[in-house]
N, C-alpha and C positions, 0 to 999 in steps of 0.2 A: 569408687575413689580410686584415682590412679596413684602410682608411686610418686609422681612429680608433685602431687598436691599434699603429700604426707610429710610434715615438718619433722615430727619427733617420734622416735621409737624408745619407749622406756622399758628396759630389759630387767626382770626381777627373777633371780633364782630363788626357789622356795623348798623347804624341807620340814615338814611335820610341824608347821607353825601357823595354822589358819587364822587364829585370832589376831596375831600381830600383822599378818599379811592383809587382813582386812583393814586394820588401822592405817596401814600404809596407803592402801587403795582409796580410802577416803580422802587422802591428801592430793591426789592426782585428778586433773579435770578430765576424766575419761570420756566425757561427752563431747569434747572438742573434735571436730571432724578432721583436724590435721594432726592428730596424736593417735598413736597406738600403744596399747600396754600389752607386753608379752610376758606372761608369768610361766616359767618353766619349772615344773615340779620334778624334783629329784627322787621319784619313786618313794613318795611319803608312805609310811605304814598306816596312818590314820586317813584313808582316802574318804570315808564318809564325812568327816569335818570338812575336808577340802570341797566335796561335792556341794555342801551347803553354801559355801562362798561362791562357788562357780554359779550356783543358781541365782545368786543375787547380783552377779557381775557378768551379764552376758555380752557387754561391750568389749570385755577383755579377751585377748587370744590366749587360750589355754594350751600349753605344750607340756611335753614330758621327755625326760631322759629315757633311753631303753634300759638303763640299769643305774642303780644307785652309784653315782660317780663323783658327787661333790658340786660345789658352785661353779667352779671353773666350767666343767662340762656343760652345766645348765646354761651359763652365759653364752657359750659358743653356739648352743643350738638357738638361743635367741638372736645372736647375730646372723645365723644363717637365714632366718626368717624375717628379719627387720627390713622394713621398707621405707623408713623415715630418712630424711636428708640428715638429720641430727641424732645422735645415740646418747642416751642417758641410762645409767645403771643405778639401782638401788638395791640395797639388802632389805630382805623382807620384814626384818624387825625394826627398821628405821622409818623415817617419814620426811615428806617434803614440808617445808614451812609455807604459811600462807603467802600467796602472791608470787611463789617461786617460778612458775611458768610464764607469768607476766614479765619477770625480770629476764628470763631467757629470751622472750620475744624482743625485749629491748635491748639486750647487750650482745647477743650473739649474731654476728654478721656471716654473710655468705662465703667470705674470704677466710674465716677462721677455720683451722684445723683442729684447735684444742683451746677452750676457754676453761680456766679454773675459777670457781667460786669459793666462798667461804661456807663453813659449817659450824653448828654449835653441837654441843653433846651434853647429855643429862644421864643421871643415874635412873634407870627405869624404875626401881622399887619406890622412889619418893620425889623424882624430879629435880633433885639437886644437881648442881653442876658437875660435870665430869671432865677430866683432862684429855679425853680420847681425840678431840679435833685440834688441841693446842699446836701440836708440831705441824700439822698440815696447814693451819692458818698462818703459822709463823713463816713458813716457807713461802707461801703465796704473798704475804705482806712484805716480806724482805725484798722479793723481786719487784713487786708493785712500787714500793717506795724507792728502789735503787735498781733499775733494770740493767744491771751490769751482766756481762757473760758469766761471770762466777755465780751470781745468784740465780740465773736462768739455769745453769748446770745443776745447781743444788736442787732446784724446784723439780726439774725433770727426773732426777735419779732418786730423789727423797720422798716425793709424793706417790706413794705406791698403792693407793686404793682407788677404784673407779668412780667413786661418788663424789658428788659436788664438783662434777665436771660435765662439759657438753663436747662431744667428739663429732667431727664430720664423718659421716658413713662412708663417703667416697674415698676420704684419705685412709680410713681404717682398712677399707678393702684393698686400696692400692698398696699399703705397706704389708699387708697380710699377717698382721699380728693376731694372735689367739691367746685364750687363757689356757694355763696349764691345768692338768687334772690331778694334782696333788691334793691331799686331805687338808693341808694348810697352806698359806702363802700362794694360793693359785692365782692370784691377781697381780703379783709383783712384776713378773716379766712382761705381761701385757702392757701395764701401765708404763714402765720405764722405756720399753722399746717403741711404743707409740709416741711417748713425749719426746724422746731424742730425735725422732724422725720428722716430728712436726715442724713446718716452717713458720707457720703463722700461729704463735702462741700468746695468749693474753690472760691477765688476771682481772677479774671484776671484784672489787671489795665489797660484795654483797652476800649476806648470809642467806641461803636458800634451802638448807638441808639440816636435819637433825639426826644425830647419831645416838642410839640408846645403848648405855652400857648395861649388860645384863651380867648377874652373878656368875654365870658360867657360859662360856661361848667359845668357839674355835679359835678366836684371836687371843685367848688367854689360856691356851692349852700349854701347860708346863712340862709335858712329858719329854724324856730324852728323845723318843721317836720323833715327835713333833720338831724338837730342836734340830735334829739331824736333817729332817725335811727341809726346814728354812735354809740351813747351811747349803744344801744341794741346790735349792732354788737360786741362791745368790752366786753359786758356782757357775750354773748354766747362764745366769744373766751376764756374768763377767765374760764369758765366752762369746755370747752374742754381741755384747757391747764391743769387744775387741774386733770381731769380725765386721763391724760397722765402721771401725776406725774411730770410735769414741774413746777419748783419753781418760774420762773420769770413771775408772773401773772401780767397783766396790772393794773394800778393804776387808781382809780376812782376820785382822788382828783382834778386833773385838770379840768375834766369834770364838777365836781360838783361846783366849783368856776366859770368856764365859763358859767354856765347855768343861772346865775343871769342876764346876758346881754340880755337874751331872755324873761325875764319878770317872775313873781312869778308862773304862771301856768307851764311853762316849767321847771323852777327851781324845783318846787315841784315833778314833774313827774321824773326828772332827778336824785334827791336825793333818792326817793323812789326806782327807778331802781337800782341805784348803791349800796344803803344799803341793798338791798335784793339779790344782786348778789355775785359772788365769786371774784369780783374785790378787790384789796387792798384799804384800807382807810389809807393813809399816812398823818397823821395830821401834822407832822412836815415839810412836803414838802411845805406847805402853807407859812411857815416862812424862807424858803431858797430863800434869795434875788437873788442870781445868777441865779437860775432856772427861776424865774419870769422875770428877766432882759432879758435873752435870749429869753423867750417866747414873751414878749412885743416887743423887737427889731425885731424878726422874723416876728411877725404878722404885725408891721407897714410897714417892707419891702414888705410883700406880698400884703398888701392893696395898697401900692403906685404903685406896679407893675401892679395891676389890674386896677387901676384908669388911669395909663398911657396908658394901652391897650385899654381902653373905649374911652380915649380922642384921641388917634391915629386913631381909627376906625371911630370916628365921623368926622374927618377932612380929610378923604380919599374921 
């Protein structure tokens, strides 16, 4: 098979979660001759379990990071090996919905640099609805329903995960974006820098992907160390956007206020990082009641959902 005949490359980072990985693989049409699946294992300790999955999925390309370095490093290895005209990413604990790849065939054109699709989200423990895809879908639909420059900008800088999207590989190679190798938020810079440089961007209001909320995951890491990593990612993103001449630079205000909940040491480090970065300092945002109301309501809903997931897991 030549690289010209390969339409899709599906890149999946994996770490020590063979059962969920197999659940995902069952939702991908791996037998298609115009599709390749690249699973990049991040030096999982439980190699015997992974070997069992490998033995059942010989049509998958199995790769590995040279050392445990996180999902960002794994995705970069996948990018280096991808041959498809179109790039898709999936987390190993999520899944594609039935008919997803037929929807990609139908809606992704040769001229598209980046096409956004919709996702749904469920609590893994009981299948009940989760809010994890709500903001992503809202950004997509706001631009789809009103394709203004403002809504496009918000979509580009606000949709910071690589799933439920289809990228042109030629475009990604041309702009040279790669994932960071941070323990959390390693996909933010890739997604935003790719989006702001894409010339042909569309939203297809079709749900193709399912996100599973697990009781404990990297995305819900509440530690001060993880918080500071996330702030650092935003600071680097701000500098990169400024260098590209992008005006919609991330604001530091919310991070600065939120830092107080982690104690004085973390707050000091956060403020120093923000004040010495290219992030915007919007003092008046602190006094916008509606913005803080939405933030508090969203955070309370998120915490309630995580608590329910933990409780359900404890009673299983």
